[in-house]
N, C-alpha and C positions, 0 to 999 in steps of 0.2 A: 586430539578428539574435538569434535564440535560440541560445544555446550550450549544449552538453551539460554537465551537472554530475552526477557520480556520487552516488547517495544510498545511505546505509547504512540497512538495515532490520533488523527483529528476525528471529531464527532461527525458521523455521516449525515445527521439531520441538518447541521449547519452547512455542510458542504452541498447537500442536496438543494437546500433553499437558495444558496448562492448560485449554483449552476442554473437553476430554473430562472432566476432573475437575469443572469447573464444571457441565457438563451432568449428570453423575451426581448431584451435590449437589442440583441443581434438580429432577431427576426424583424423588429421594428426598423432597425438600420437598413436591412435589405429591402424592406418595403419602400422606405423613403428613397433608396438608391434607384429602385426600379421606377418609381414615379418620376425621379429626376433624370432618368435615362443616362446614368453615369456608369459606364462599364467598369471603371476602376473601383468605385464604391461597391458595385455588385460583387466583383471578384473578392474584394477584401471581406465582405459580409459572408460570402460562402466559405472562405477559408476560416473565418472566426467561428462559424457554426460547426464546421468539421472539427475544429479543435475542442469546442465545448462538448460535442458528442464523444470525442476521445476521452475527455476528462471524466465522463460518467463511468468509465471503466474502473476508476479508482474506488468506487463504492463497493462495499462487501458487508455481509452479515456474519456475525459470530454468534452461534447458538449457545445456550447453557451447556456446560461440560463439554465444550468443544474449543479447539484452538485453530488458528490460521497461521501457518508458517510462511513467512515472506521471503522471497528470493528475488534478486535482480541480477540478470545476466550471469546466472550460475553461482552467485555469492549469497550466502545466508545473511539475511538482513534483520532477523528477529522474529519473535512469536507474539501474536496478539491473543490474549486469553479473556479479556473483559468482554462479556456478551453485549450485543447491541449492533446498531448500524454504524459502521466505521468508514473512514476514508483514508486512503494512502496513495502513494505514487502510482499512477496508472501503469507504469512499467513493471511494477512488482507482480510476480506470480504468487498467488495466494492458495496454498494447498491446505485442504481441510484435514484435520486429524482429530479423532475422538479421544477424550481423556476420561471417558466413563469407565466404571468398573465392569469388567467383562469376565466371563468364565467359559471354560470348555472342558470336555471330558476326553481323555486320551483313548485311543483304541485299546482293545484287550491285547496285551503283550504276552507272549509265551517265552518265559525265561526260566533259568534254573536257580533255585535258592542256594544258600551256602552249603547245603547238604546234597546238592546236585539233583534235587527233586524238581521235575518240570511243573511249573505252576502258571496260571493265568492271572494277570494283574492289570488293573486300570486305575486311574486317578482323576480327580477333578481339581483344576487349578483356577484360582480366582486372581485376576491381575488387572493392571491399568497402566497407562503410559504416564510417566511423571516427567520425562525429559523429551520433548517433541523433537529437538534437534538430533539427539542421539538415535531416536527411533527411526528417523527418516534418512539420516546420512551415515550412520555407523554400520547398519545392516541393510541387506538388499530388500527384504520383506519382513518387517518386524513381527507380523502376525504368524507367518510361517515359521519364523525363527523361534517364537515362543512355543509353538506346538512341537517342533522337532527337539528342542533342548529339554522340554518338560518330559518327553518320552525317554530321552537319553538318561536324564537324571533318575527317572523311575526305574528304568532297567538296571542302572548301577546300584540303586538302593536295594532292589529285590535280591540281588546277588550277595548282599552283605549279611542277610539274616535268614534264619530258618522259617519255614512256613508256620510251624508250631513246635513247641517243646514242652513235654510233660515231665521231664526227668530232671534236667539241670536248672530249670528256672531262668535261663538266659532270655534276653529280649527276642521276641518273635513277632512276625508280621501280624498274626491273628490276636495275640494277647496284649500287645503294646501299641495300639493304634494311635494314641495321642503322641507319645515320643517319636514314633515312626513318621507321623504326619509332620511334626515340627522339623525333623531332620530333612524330610523331603522338601519342605518349604525353603529351608536354608540352601539346600543344594541347587534347587531350581533358581533361586535368587542369585546365587553365585554365577550361574551360567548366563543369566540375563542381565547382569550388571552393566554390560557394555551396550545394551539395546535401549536404555532409558525406560525400563519396565520395572514396576514394583509388584512383587508377588504378595498378595494379601493373605492367601490361604492355599494350602495344598493338602488334600486328603485322599486316601485310598478309597475308591468307590466299588471296586470289584476285586475279589481275591478267591481263588479256587485252585484245586489241583487240576492238572491237565487231564483231559478225558481218559487217556490211555492208562493212567495209574490211579484214577479217582476211586475206583472200587477197592483196590488193595489198600490205599491210604485210609479209606473210611474204616475198614476193618482194623487197621493199626490204631486209628484214633479211638475206636470203641474199646479195643483191648487196653490201651493206655488209660482210658477213663475208668475202666473196671478195676485195673490194678491200683490206680490212685484212690478210688473209693474204698477198695478193700484195705489199703494201707491205713486210711483214715479210721476205718472201723476197728481194725486191729489195735491201733494206737489207743483209741478210746476204751476198748475192752480191757486192754492190759492195765490202763490207769484205774478203771473201775475195780478190777480184781485186786490190784494192789491196795486200793483204798479200803475194800471190804476186809482184807486180811489184817490191815493195820488197825481198823476199828474193832474187829473181833479180839485182837490181842490186847489193845489198850483197855477195853471194857471188861476183859476177862470173862467173856460170855461162854467160851468153850476153848479147851486146850486140844489142839490137833497135832498129831505127829506128822513127820515129813511125808509119809505115804498118803495120809488123808488130806493134807494140804495140796498135794499133787492132784489127787482125785477131785478136790473141790475146784481147783484152778481149771482143770480140764473141763469139768461140767459148766463152770461159768463162761469159759471161752466159747464152748459149743453154743450155749444159749445166746450170748451176746453177738457172736459173729455169724450165726446162721442167717440165711436169707429167707427163711420161712419159720412159721411158728413151731416151737418145740413141744413135745409131748412129755408132761411131767410123770415121774415114776415115784410113787409113795413107798418109802421103806418102813414096814411095820415091825421090823425086828430091831435089833440093837445096831449100834453104829458099825460094828464089825461083822455083821451077818447080812 
């Protein structure tokens, strides 16, 4: 594998000043040669001027958060990352590559979750190039590579978990967005490790059931939510009834036989678990009438 190595090059400002001085000297030399009508001196001045113009090709600019990858005759010669006006061998090819933080959103993928429910899912991936040599020489097009591998990782992740789960409490796409996002980031990073790319963040940006089952799954979600709420209400009501019976027994307020306890429990559960206001009934007789 080709690894990045940073290359130190000459200051472009010093090189630019030197070239302009040399150009001025050569122009003056040519002028003197023309005045002296010396063909040999004229030819030499023209050749020197041509060489100086060729040397100007060694000047290049490195912008902030940008790198220049240097190559000579197909061989990697190093990477320049220090911003400013620089000068290197005019025979070097100097390819610009951005090392800024970039992000993109994958398209909406239609996949099946671990319960074979068709869902739509998309994600946002934040990334940057950290090894310019790997990005340019290890993959054909590193930007396209990032996009394709991110979608492949997202597709594989979506097939490992259910869309939601109200019963067992297992990790689901809708309820554990933080851990799911962290795992997605790790999986994308593993796929992009050979491309010189660092994945800074990966998060799910769109998650929904596929249109053909969305209505049925909405009804299922509503039913599951109602059942979960009712279970919570019943658990609370049973606890309150138990507490009421214990306090009545401890404080000896009233002694109830098993039949009256059952009646009291039934009435309390109706009052506590009802989804609407109850109508009280006042008993004006004895406890057993």
